[in-house]
C-alpha positions in Angstrom: 0.0 0.0 0.0 1.3 3.4 -0.9 1.0 6.7 1.1 2.0 10.3 0.6 2.7 13.3 2.8 3.9 16.8 2.3 6.2 18.7 4.6 9.3 20.8 5.0 12.7 19.0 4.5 14.6 19.6 7.8 17.4 17.0 7.7 19.4 15.0 5.0 21.8 12.3 6.1 24.6 10.7 4.3 24.2 7.3 2.6 25.1 4.4 4.9 26.4 1.1 3.6 24.7 -1.4 6.0 26.1 -4.5 4.3 27.9 -5.2 1.0 24.5 -5.6 -0.7 22.4 -3.0 1.2 22.7 0.8 1.5 20.2 3.4 2.9 19.9 7.1 3.3 17.6 8.8 5.8 15.9 12.2 5.7 13.4 14.1 7.9 10.4 16.2 7.1 8.4 18.5 9.4 4.6 18.4 9.0 2.6 21.1 10.7 -1.2 20.6 11.2 -3.8 22.7 12.7 -6.7 21.1 14.6 -9.1 22.7 17.0 -7.3 26.0 17.0 -4.0 24.3 18.0 -0.9 23.7 16.0 0.8 20.3 16.0 4.2 19.6 14.5 5.2 16.1 13.5 8.8 15.3 12.8 8.9 12.2 10.5 12.0 10.2 9.4 12.0 8.4 6.1 14.4 6.0 4.5 15.6 5.7 0.9 17.4 2.5 -0.1 19.6 1.0 -2.8 19.4 2.9 -6.1 17.0 5.5 -4.6 19.5 7.0 -2.1 20.2 9.9 -4.5 16.6 10.9 -4.9 16.9 13.5 -2.0 20.0 15.2 -3.6 18.1 17.9 -5.7 16.1 19.1 -2.6 17.3 21.8 -0.2 16.7 22.1 3.5 13.5 24.0 4.4 12.0 23.2 1.0 8.5 21.7 0.9 8.4 18.3 -0.7 5.9 15.6 -1.2 7.0 12.1 -0.2 5.5 8.9 -1.6 6.2 6.0 0.6 5.4 2.5 1.8 5.2 1.3 5.4 7.5 -1.7 6.1 7.5 -3.7 9.3 9.9 -6.4 10.5 10.2 -8.7 13.5 13.6 -9.3 14.9 14.6 -11.9 17.6 17.8 -12.2 19.5 18.6 -14.0 22.7 14.9 -14.8 23.3 13.9 -11.1 23.0 11.5 -10.0 20.2 11.6 -6.5 18.8 9.5 -4.9 16.0 10.7 -2.2 13.6 8.7 0.0 11.3 10.2 1.9 8.4 8.8 4.5 6.1 10.4 3.6 2.8 10.3 6.5 0.4 10.2 5.7 -3.3 9.4 9.0 -4.9 9.9 12.7 -4.1 8.3 15.8 -5.6 8.9 19.5 -5.2 5.7 21.2 -3.9 4.7 24.3 -5.8 4.4 27.4 -3.7 0.9 28.8 -3.2 2.0 32.2 -4.6 0.5 32.7 -8.0 -1.9 29.9 -7.7 -5.1 30.4 -9.7 -7.1 28.0 -7.5 -8.9 29.9 -4.8 -8.8 28.4 -1.3 -11.8 26.3 -0.3 -13.8 27.7 2.6 -13.6 25.9 5.9 -16.8 24.3 7.2 -17.0 27.0 9.9 -17.1 29.6 7.1 -20.3 28.3 5.6 -23.2 30.6 6.5 -25.7 29.0 8.9 -28.7 29.5 6.5 -27.0 27.2 3.9 -25.8 24.4 6.2 -29.2 22.6 6.4 -30.6 23.7 3.1 -31.7 20.2 2.0 -34.5 19.7 -0.6 -36.3 17.0 1.6 
């Protein structure tokens, strides 16, 4: 299953060679959301692997990007102890166009709809 999220690029790490056959590169985005009049900031780390490690190169810190990713999970056992790991495996990145100069007007929030039209149903 594929997901996508948009946020500000805040960290880019160097590529790591984990083994002779596996390399990875991590990066972090910051996602700010407003809910109930409060602002919440999420800091999310993603991983690029193998031939995709260079996908982050064209992007600059503090730039808004869209990340397409898959969620990967693994179980790991050692000495009778079980651990679970979850990875956000990025497979495509896109630059996000700035809102300046956009011809699409913003959609009104539900709170902005006049009360007389909220319940204007034909039945």
